[in-house]
Legacy VTK file of the C-alpha trace (Angstrom):
# vtk DataFile Version 3.0
C-alpha trace
ASCII
DATASET POLYDATA
POINTS 431 float
-36.948 -18.881 -65.922
-38.286 -20.935 -62.991
-34.943 -22.480 -62.454
-33.162 -19.359 -62.398
-35.753 -17.808 -59.778
-35.300 -21.154 -57.472
-31.621 -20.728 -57.525
-31.632 -17.090 -56.662
-34.221 -17.710 -53.815
-31.862 -20.706 -52.591
-28.987 -18.287 -52.426
-30.704 -15.343 -50.639
-32.111 -18.119 -48.064
-28.588 -19.372 -47.185
-27.275 -15.740 -46.808
-29.964 -15.194 -44.322
-29.045 -18.414 -42.255
-25.570 -17.298 -42.494
-26.309 -13.817 -41.115
-28.310 -15.254 -38.343
-25.508 -17.740 -37.351
-22.869 -14.733 -37.350
-25.442 -12.718 -34.956
-25.666 -15.658 -32.566
-21.817 -16.101 -32.583
-21.471 -12.294 -31.824
-23.824 -12.278 -29.137
-21.971 -15.202 -27.544
-18.620 -13.224 -27.657
-20.138 -9.930 -26.292
-20.206 -11.094 -22.855
-17.731 -8.675 -21.599
-17.142 -8.937 -17.750
-20.576 -9.841 -17.084
-22.406 -13.198 -16.977
-22.452 -14.918 -20.249
-25.682 -16.570 -21.797
-24.443 -20.015 -20.687
-24.623 -18.738 -17.165
-21.080 -18.789 -16.424
-19.927 -16.265 -13.706
-17.297 -13.499 -14.779
-13.895 -13.857 -13.153
-13.138 -11.417 -10.397
-9.454 -10.185 -11.139
-8.150 -8.939 -7.653
-5.559 -6.500 -8.648
-2.669 -5.569 -6.334
1.037 -5.393 -5.818
1.306 -7.988 -3.247
3.850 -10.380 -4.713
6.486 -10.581 -1.977
6.777 -13.138 0.927
4.194 -12.295 3.719
2.106 -10.024 1.569
1.539 -12.644 -0.864
0.746 -15.248 1.619
-1.822 -12.931 3.133
-3.368 -12.256 -0.181
-3.731 -15.999 -0.857
-5.088 -16.797 2.353
-7.872 -14.219 1.899
-8.509 -15.481 -1.616
-8.832 -18.971 -0.438
-11.527 -17.662 2.289
-13.413 -16.151 -0.533
-13.365 -19.326 -2.630
-14.430 -21.151 0.261
-17.511 -18.928 0.884
-18.125 -18.497 -2.737
-17.147 -21.512 -4.890
-19.363 -20.452 -7.714
-17.458 -17.293 -8.334
-14.141 -17.560 -10.150
-11.243 -15.503 -8.637
-7.835 -14.443 -10.473
-4.893 -13.025 -8.494
-3.976 -10.353 -10.853
-0.965 -8.967 -8.661
1.695 -7.011 -10.418
5.235 -6.862 -8.846
6.915 -3.754 -7.697
7.526 -2.341 -4.285
4.800 0.094 -3.162
2.963 -0.413 -6.343
5.428 1.039 -8.580
4.678 -0.766 -11.468
1.119 -2.000 -10.711
-0.171 1.821 -10.392
1.118 2.392 -14.037
-0.889 -0.668 -15.295
-3.872 0.301 -13.161
-3.965 3.931 -14.735
-3.749 2.442 -18.142
-6.739 0.155 -17.549
-8.986 2.642 -15.830
-8.113 5.328 -18.454
-9.113 2.788 -21.067
-12.419 2.013 -19.523
-11.168 -1.709 -18.750
-10.959 -1.633 -14.714
-10.261 -4.612 -12.484
-13.098 -5.996 -10.662
-11.308 -4.554 -7.659
-8.027 -3.189 -6.830
-5.565 -2.342 -4.211
-5.507 1.539 -3.313
-4.110 3.326 -0.241
-6.776 5.398 1.644
-6.456 9.065 1.518
-5.382 11.068 -1.183
-4.450 8.143 -3.559
-7.859 7.002 -3.398
-9.948 10.147 -3.245
-7.902 12.508 -5.404
-7.203 10.129 -8.101
-10.220 7.653 -8.501
-12.941 9.256 -6.810
-12.463 12.660 -8.163
-12.233 11.139 -11.554
-15.593 9.717 -10.825
-14.178 6.086 -11.432
-15.723 4.471 -8.261
-18.893 3.559 -7.033
-19.920 4.567 -3.397
-20.295 1.713 -0.960
-22.642 3.169 1.710
-25.216 0.527 1.283
-22.436 -2.266 1.754
-21.305 -0.217 4.942
-24.995 -0.229 6.136
-25.424 -3.808 5.504
-22.315 -4.966 6.941
-22.626 -2.821 10.002
-18.990 -1.336 9.446
-19.606 2.133 10.587
-18.723 1.370 14.090
-16.296 -1.645 13.299
-13.707 0.750 11.585
-12.270 3.614 13.316
-13.659 6.923 12.646
-10.297 8.398 11.338
-10.005 5.278 9.019
-13.505 5.656 7.653
-12.520 9.527 6.927
-9.451 8.174 4.794
-12.023 6.121 2.393
-14.675 8.854 2.196
-15.180 11.810 0.112
-18.290 14.218 0.336
-19.885 11.945 2.674
-19.587 8.763 0.709
-17.490 5.703 1.556
-15.565 4.369 -1.597
-13.582 1.572 -0.315
-13.091 -1.173 2.308
-9.878 -1.109 4.455
-8.327 -4.618 5.029
-5.473 -3.405 7.217
-3.402 -0.973 8.942
0.267 -0.804 8.393
2.775 1.592 10.460
5.106 3.601 8.685
7.387 4.799 11.509
9.220 1.733 12.607
12.838 1.182 13.164
13.838 -2.512 13.106
16.988 -3.746 14.656
19.016 -7.139 14.877
18.873 -7.861 18.370
22.306 -9.889 18.561
24.127 -7.106 16.655
23.055 -4.334 19.149
23.417 -6.470 22.167
27.005 -7.757 21.148
27.988 -4.153 20.505
26.658 -2.728 23.883
24.191 -0.493 21.882
20.756 0.432 23.055
17.731 0.606 20.606
17.750 4.390 19.849
14.582 6.556 20.570
15.865 9.939 19.749
17.973 11.178 16.931
20.875 11.919 19.202
20.695 8.322 20.488
20.517 7.086 16.871
23.680 8.944 15.800
25.632 7.860 18.903
24.826 4.255 18.142
25.519 4.732 14.623
29.060 6.184 15.484
29.685 3.250 17.948
28.766 0.504 15.307
30.478 2.417 12.291
33.717 2.245 14.332
33.498 -1.429 14.595
32.899 -1.827 10.761
29.209 -2.507 11.014
26.805 -0.889 8.671
24.510 1.228 11.032
21.441 1.768 8.839
20.303 -0.326 5.811
18.639 1.193 3.058
17.367 -0.119 -0.447
16.160 2.871 -2.518
16.513 1.107 -6.015
12.922 2.301 -6.055
13.210 5.766 -4.726
9.948 5.652 -2.649
12.029 3.984 0.006
14.229 6.932 0.693
11.183 9.029 0.670
9.664 6.653 3.479
12.849 7.326 5.679
12.576 11.046 4.929
8.989 11.122 6.150
9.758 9.546 9.459
12.597 12.120 9.997
10.126 14.857 9.026
7.634 13.348 11.713
10.281 13.097 14.354
11.665 16.471 13.770
8.407 18.350 13.191
6.038 16.436 15.376
2.599 15.388 14.396
0.868 18.901 14.278
3.602 20.560 12.255
3.921 17.442 10.000
0.238 17.675 9.117
0.479 21.455 8.350
2.686 20.358 5.468
-0.164 18.935 3.498
-2.479 21.721 4.191
-0.129 24.421 3.192
0.264 25.914 6.674
3.858 25.116 6.807
6.120 25.747 4.145
8.554 23.150 2.765
11.393 25.764 2.749
10.691 26.675 6.333
13.563 26.444 8.715
12.057 23.671 10.627
11.895 21.575 7.433
15.532 22.556 6.685
16.493 21.288 10.022
14.873 18.029 9.219
16.614 17.729 5.830
20.104 18.063 7.581
19.112 15.329 10.028
17.939 13.274 6.859
21.192 13.959 5.349
23.417 12.916 8.475
21.372 9.746 8.655
22.204 8.910 5.062
25.822 8.954 5.894
25.458 5.630 7.857
23.887 3.634 5.110
25.083 0.881 3.004
27.135 2.029 -0.028
25.165 -0.308 -2.288
21.816 1.275 -1.344
20.764 2.199 -4.889
20.952 -1.384 -6.128
18.984 -2.813 -3.456
15.200 -2.913 -2.793
13.534 -2.829 0.579
13.615 -6.531 1.031
17.452 -6.581 0.364
17.611 -4.029 2.943
15.762 -5.790 5.413
17.772 -8.836 4.569
20.869 -7.044 5.655
19.300 -6.574 9.033
18.248 -9.961 9.408
21.629 -11.492 8.560
23.342 -9.237 10.915
25.188 -7.310 7.983
23.660 -4.176 9.127
22.237 -3.118 12.562
19.107 -1.306 11.692
16.784 -0.220 9.032
13.505 1.979 8.727
10.647 0.447 6.857
6.882 -0.151 7.350
5.740 -3.001 9.139
5.375 -5.349 6.160
9.074 -5.797 6.835
7.884 -7.839 9.829
5.967 -10.251 7.471
9.350 -10.456 5.385
11.519 -11.174 8.619
8.980 -14.015 9.836
7.956 -15.517 6.579
10.722 -15.278 4.228
13.942 -15.225 6.589
12.239 -17.369 9.292
13.197 -14.906 12.161
11.344 -14.779 15.664
9.871 -11.551 16.776
11.855 -10.208 19.886
14.382 -13.069 19.637
16.127 -12.339 16.250
14.921 -8.802 15.650
13.216 -6.030 17.562
11.339 -2.726 16.705
10.430 0.638 18.231
9.076 3.788 16.706
11.499 5.768 14.631
13.562 8.407 16.338
11.459 11.077 17.877
8.121 9.469 17.082
6.971 7.853 20.264
3.234 8.356 20.625
2.787 9.026 16.836
1.571 6.480 14.321
2.121 6.934 10.538
-1.025 5.243 9.039
-1.014 3.310 5.672
-4.376 1.504 4.978
-4.702 -0.815 1.961
-8.179 -0.848 0.726
-10.280 -2.157 -2.155
-13.344 -0.569 -3.801
-15.838 -0.992 -6.532
-15.012 0.572 -9.993
-17.630 1.948 -12.023
-18.883 0.311 -15.229
-18.659 -3.541 -14.095
-21.281 -6.050 -14.951
-20.398 -8.248 -11.897
-20.586 -5.449 -9.282
-22.586 -7.599 -6.918
-20.097 -10.441 -6.920
-17.293 -7.713 -6.199
-19.538 -6.580 -2.890
-19.301 -10.374 -2.029
-15.489 -10.243 -2.019
-15.508 -6.834 -0.296
-17.868 -8.311 2.445
-15.445 -11.015 3.107
-12.344 -8.771 2.914
-13.930 -6.367 5.667
-15.150 -9.283 7.824
-13.381 -10.263 11.132
-12.608 -13.492 9.559
-10.984 -12.087 6.383
-8.972 -9.649 8.257
-7.790 -12.241 10.772
-6.809 -14.677 7.844
-4.917 -11.891 5.926
-3.045 -9.751 8.582
-1.259 -12.070 10.580
0.633 -13.197 7.492
1.091 -9.665 5.809
2.520 -8.283 8.938
-0.152 -5.695 9.290
-2.846 -5.040 11.814
-6.607 -5.481 11.219
-8.570 -2.296 10.211
-11.453 -3.588 12.336
-11.582 -2.990 16.171
-12.961 -6.242 16.965
-10.569 -8.622 15.584
-9.031 -11.563 17.421
-6.192 -10.346 19.206
-4.961 -13.826 19.990
-4.139 -14.554 16.521
-1.526 -11.854 16.406
2.115 -12.255 17.538
3.658 -9.634 20.136
4.321 -7.225 17.431
0.803 -7.220 16.327
-0.658 -7.000 19.887
1.865 -4.139 20.729
1.005 -2.304 17.376
-2.727 -2.829 18.152
-2.545 -1.014 21.406
-0.212 1.877 19.962
-3.011 2.340 17.308
-5.704 2.803 19.982
-3.612 5.715 21.768
-1.302 7.264 19.239
-1.554 10.352 17.366
-2.410 9.152 13.875
-0.784 10.778 10.742
-0.988 10.075 7.055
2.019 8.737 5.093
3.725 10.666 2.289
5.377 7.903 0.762
2.523 5.603 0.198
-0.071 8.156 -1.005
-2.138 9.187 2.104
-1.001 12.457 2.963
-0.696 14.133 -0.673
-1.682 13.516 -4.325
0.294 11.543 -6.913
1.535 14.216 -8.799
3.162 15.869 -5.683
4.594 12.384 -4.457
6.226 12.002 -7.944
8.005 15.170 -7.581
8.952 14.507 -4.032
10.471 11.160 -5.121
12.570 12.707 -7.841
13.843 15.499 -5.303
14.665 12.996 -2.902
16.607 10.813 -5.405
18.601 13.802 -6.218
19.141 14.741 -2.634
20.537 11.318 -1.674
23.256 11.716 -4.064
23.967 15.376 -3.875
22.923 16.283 -0.416
22.219 20.105 -1.010
19.537 21.093 1.518
18.657 24.514 -0.042
18.298 22.840 -3.312
16.049 19.962 -1.779
13.736 22.108 0.113
13.411 24.474 -2.645
12.340 21.652 -5.148
9.855 20.370 -2.397
8.228 23.978 -2.072
7.938 24.193 -5.838
6.307 20.765 -5.809
3.776 21.986 -3.295
1.814 23.753 -5.806
0.405 20.267 -6.509
-1.302 20.365 -2.932
-3.451 23.168 -4.048
LINES 1 432
431 0 1 2 3 4 5 6 7 8 9 10 11 12 13 14 15 16 17 18 19 20 21 22 23 24 25 26 27 28 29 30 31 32 33 34 35 36 37 38 39 40 41 42 43 44 45 46 47 48 49 50 51 52 53 54 55 56 57 58 59 60 61 62 63 64 65 66 67 68 69 70 71 72 73 74 75 76 77 78 79 80 81 82 83 84 85 86 87 88 89 90 91 92 93 94 95 96 97 98 99 100 101 102 103 104 105 106 107 108 109 110 111 112 113 114 115 116 117 118 119 120 121 122 123 124 125 126 127 128 129 130 131 132 133 134 135 136 137 138 139 140 141 142 143 144 145 146 147 148 149 150 151 152 153 154 155 156 157 158 159 160 161 162 163 164 165 166 167 168 169 170 171 172 173 174 175 176 177 178 179 180 181 182 183 184 185 186 187 188 189 190 191 192 193 194 195 196 197 198 199 200 201 202 203 204 205 206 207 208 209 210 211 212 213 214 215 216 217 218 219 220 221 222 223 224 225 226 227 228 229 230 231 232 233 234 235 236 237 238 239 240 241 242 243 244 245 246 247 248 249 250 251 252 253 254 255 256 257 258 259 260 261 262 263 264 265 266 267 268 269 270 271 272 273 274 275 276 277 278 279 280 281 282 283 284 285 286 287 288 289 290 291 292 293 294 295 296 297 298 299 300 301 302 303 304 305 306 307 308 309 310 311 312 313 314 315 316 317 318 319 320 321 322 323 324 325 326 327 328 329 330 331 332 333 334 335 336 337 338 339 340 341 342 343 344 345 346 347 348 349 350 351 352 353 354 355 356 357 358 359 360 361 362 363 364 365 366 367 368 369 370 371 372 373 374 375 376 377 378 379 380 381 382 383 384 385 386 387 388 389 390 391 392 393 394 395 396 397 398 399 400 401 402 403 404 405 406 407 408 409 410 411 412 413 414 415 416 417 418 419 420 421 422 423 424 425 426 427 428 429 430
């Protein structure tokens, strides 16, 4: 009897030990995104869509600077390829909805930030960080408004991109006696002259439909002017208004001068056509400058030139890439350290010269920028700023998705009435 009791006692004691061991293992595996019991730092996964030439170089420079300042914090470049974030935004939405946010992520200031993630209560306010870093007088007021909602700041801008830029191959225009066009009349005259000589006047790569929407928004701005353009996003100007229809007619005419294979090319391919002299001009944001310089090894104002898109002199289509702090992270203080570097003069001057953008700060070192950067920094100070439609600043994602669909149809069918009607129907998303 005593032997049986001893055996039973031994078995129970073994089970207790086993249970304790399992508990310890579970505790070790339950660290999540925070610090583990071993004291190891959680990795900061920096989520973006910067994988192309120039933009990837800028991101790597920023990450290297952060590692230099905080060698104890591991960092992962979690970029997802796809122009304008086409693929990255889908991955981000899945992660955010599944309560698995990255440490921080690229998001355009304006509607894309505020109407998506702030409105969904997915972001932590950063007022304390802005106060700590004295950013309230280092970023322009209009820029802070793009990253704010209800009096709180929710992300940190790392750059300013200009949407309304016409790029041109200097040799092609010079050899054909064509002056860079500043108005639509000048553009069409130049396009006719080039087309007669067998040169593609305007390069377009709308394999991803946002590129055609980007071209369309610059036409809207050039035809309507800044004040009327801004009325579209507040509902004070209808998309089937005669003025918008006139802009759609101009857009349609511009499309008649693009390369035939536009739908199989992306924005880099279109830029390459201009860089190689196979096309004369293209309309793209100034990340194209980073591509020209870093990938094609072209020289500013020697191989290629730039000016505001037709009719938009004195106007500046603003796109700002920003990063914030998602809710629910265990390593939020480490994320703030990254945001501090990103928002610093040193961080912005490491990133922007390679990216092709200009710094969001007003006190950056101008000497670190090429002539395009210097010119754009000057324009930014004096131009009328307007938000970009194609890049999520002007309107909610739901509206933009429908616009991209409508533009894609219009590029192939060219029906102005159907196009503006579709835009007006989509405008219900703006309310």
